[in-house]
Phi, psi and omega in degrees: 000127174299160187255100187271010180248012191298335176261006186267149183235150356289136188303320183297315177310308182284337173297316185282326174298313175307317175302316190288326178294344177273352178256116181297133187207043181288160182312136182070008174230048193261013183308313178297318181285333171294324171297317182294316177297319177293327174289322183295321180295318178294320181291337177271348187058044176253141174296138182218157175218152179235118179267176185297343175269001183097355173299146175249134178234127179233131185252134169241125183295158179296146175290153181306127181095353182243014180309322177275003178285153181298138179289138179246149177240121172259135182228137173224180174244148185275330181278166186226153167286118181261099174241143178212161176291154193291333180274001182269126179271098186207121174262105186293342173276351181232329192264145172290153170281133173258099184272154179219149169268132184230090184070234178268014184235149170253124181237161164256164186270097171069022171220174171291150177273334177083016179286345164271093013237026181306330176288335173293312180299317175301320177294320181296314177304311181305317190285314182296328184281328191299148170253001183253343176280121179271121184214153175286189180304125186239131174240132171253116189249127179241107184263157181257168175036049178285331196273348186241001178172003178056039192291321183297310180302315176292338183271358171304135180252157177303137173093351184289321178258154181243329183294167183259331190245122176246126170248125181263122190261064178216050177236168187252348193253109185299136171082006175238140170255134186258138174249012169185172177217173179283151163283166181214158185207142176250137179239114186239127183251148179217137175235152171284132186283107181247125175240172181220157177298138182300128177301153183290171189040060175233153178238141190256148177221153162252119166271130182233124179243111187224174177087359175289160179285327188074199179150179183268136193293349176258297189292325186253009182296342185250017185262010179076019183279150179283150183245114189294331173295317177292314177299313176300326182286332179298312176302313183301311186299306179284335164303319182288318177294320186262328193243355184078022181298139172243145185254131168256346180189149173223142171216094188226131180077174174218296195255144190301334187250020173239135170288129192293136181244350174222143182214145180220144176220141172255124189223160161245151174227150181300143183310323184274008171253007188297321181297320176302315186294318180299320182281334168302302180310306180300321181295319182284336169302312182293318181296312183290330182286318183296322179291322193238004191299338181290311183262340187226067185289349185258003183300130181223129177244124181227163168215148179216151188289133172231169175302144183293130184279152185287335181221161174226163174305134179307133193297323171301319174298317176302319183292323182292320181292313183290322176294322181294321180293331181288318182280341184295131175286154167214144183106207179282127178258331181204140172267146180298134168284350192249328185233111189304136174078000188261130171281125179265319186217143181207168179218145177235122174273098196278319191199157167225125178228139161275101186219128174049048179061032174221150171261117180252118177247121180250133184222155170227151184231149175226136171208146165277354171254116188303311189294313173305321178298308182294323174298312179291316175304312174298321171305313184288323178299311188300313180306303182292333174295321176298340177267003179089013182274159166277121184237138179237146183233141172285154174295340176074193181212151181279157173293000000 
C-alpha cells in the first residue's frame, strides 16, 4: 500500500494508523488486530494480558520519578463498522481498508475508514512506544465488539485493571472531554414474507437510491443527513398509492448503528403506467435534491428495467410494510433541556431486508435518559406491532 500519510504529523501516530488500516477488524472478527497488538507488546518488552472476552491490556511502567503518580488507563475499541457502497467488492473480514488524503480529511475508497476507533488505537500505540513522554503507571486497554454490543466492556472482570483514571479515546471532537454518553437499545421487527404471482400486464424496474453520506447513528443523527430507507419508502408508498406499484424485493441500509446511505427495490408497475412511474422517479430525484442538497449534494435516484419477477408481495402485507416504514420515526426525538445543542434522545431506522422468507426491519434507539430510551424504543415497537410484526428488543446498555 502506498503511504498517503507520509507528510502528516505526528509521524508515529499516522504510521500506526496506516498499519491498522491493513488489518481486517469488523465487529466480532478482531482476531487479527489482537495478534498484532500482542506482537507489538512483545517487541516493546511490555507486560500484556488477554482476557476471556478477547480484550487486550498492555502495561507501561511509570517514567523515572513518576512512580507515585496516579495510574491512568487509556481505552479504545478494536472493531470497526464495516459499510461499503453497493458496487464495491470488499470483504471486511479479509480485505484491507484503502485510505486516501483529500484536502484536510482522510477518507477511504468506497468503504468506511475505521477511524472509529482506529485512531484511538494508533494514539495508544504511539504513546506506548514513545521514550520521550513522561507518565505515571500507564495501562492501555483495547476492548472487542464495541459497535454491536459492547461485549468486551461488559466482559471485563474485577481486578483486570489497576489504574484509577480512565480516558476513553472514542469521541470525534478535538479539544473536548466528554463525561458521559447515551445508552442504546435495538428494536427489530419481522414479518413473514408472503408473496403471490406477479399480475399480468406488468413491467419490472429496479430503483436505486445512492450517493448519501451515511453516518453514525449517534454522533451524526442531528446533521440533517438523508436516510435511504425513509427516502426510498416515500417513492414506493406514493407509487403504490397512485400507480399500482407492487414490490418484489427491498434491500436498504445495513448496520443498526449506521444511518443508511443506499437503498434498492425491485418493483413492478402496470405496463400502461410505465411512463408515469419513470416521471415519478425523475420528480423525486428533483425533490430529494431540493430538500437535501446542502447535506447530501451527491444524492442519486435512478430506475432501470429488469426481468419480470415471478412473485410480488401480497398486497395487504405490502401496505402494512409501507405504512409502518412511513410512520416509523427517524432522527432526533428530544434535545436536552440542560445542555444547549445536546441531543438527548434519538432513533435510527437502520435497514430493511428480505431474508430467509422474512422481512426484517432493524432500528436502534439512544438516550442519555434511561426512561426516555425505553419510551422511544417502545414507541417504535408499538408501531410495528400495529403492522402485525413480531418485535424483539435487545437488553441494551445504560447511558
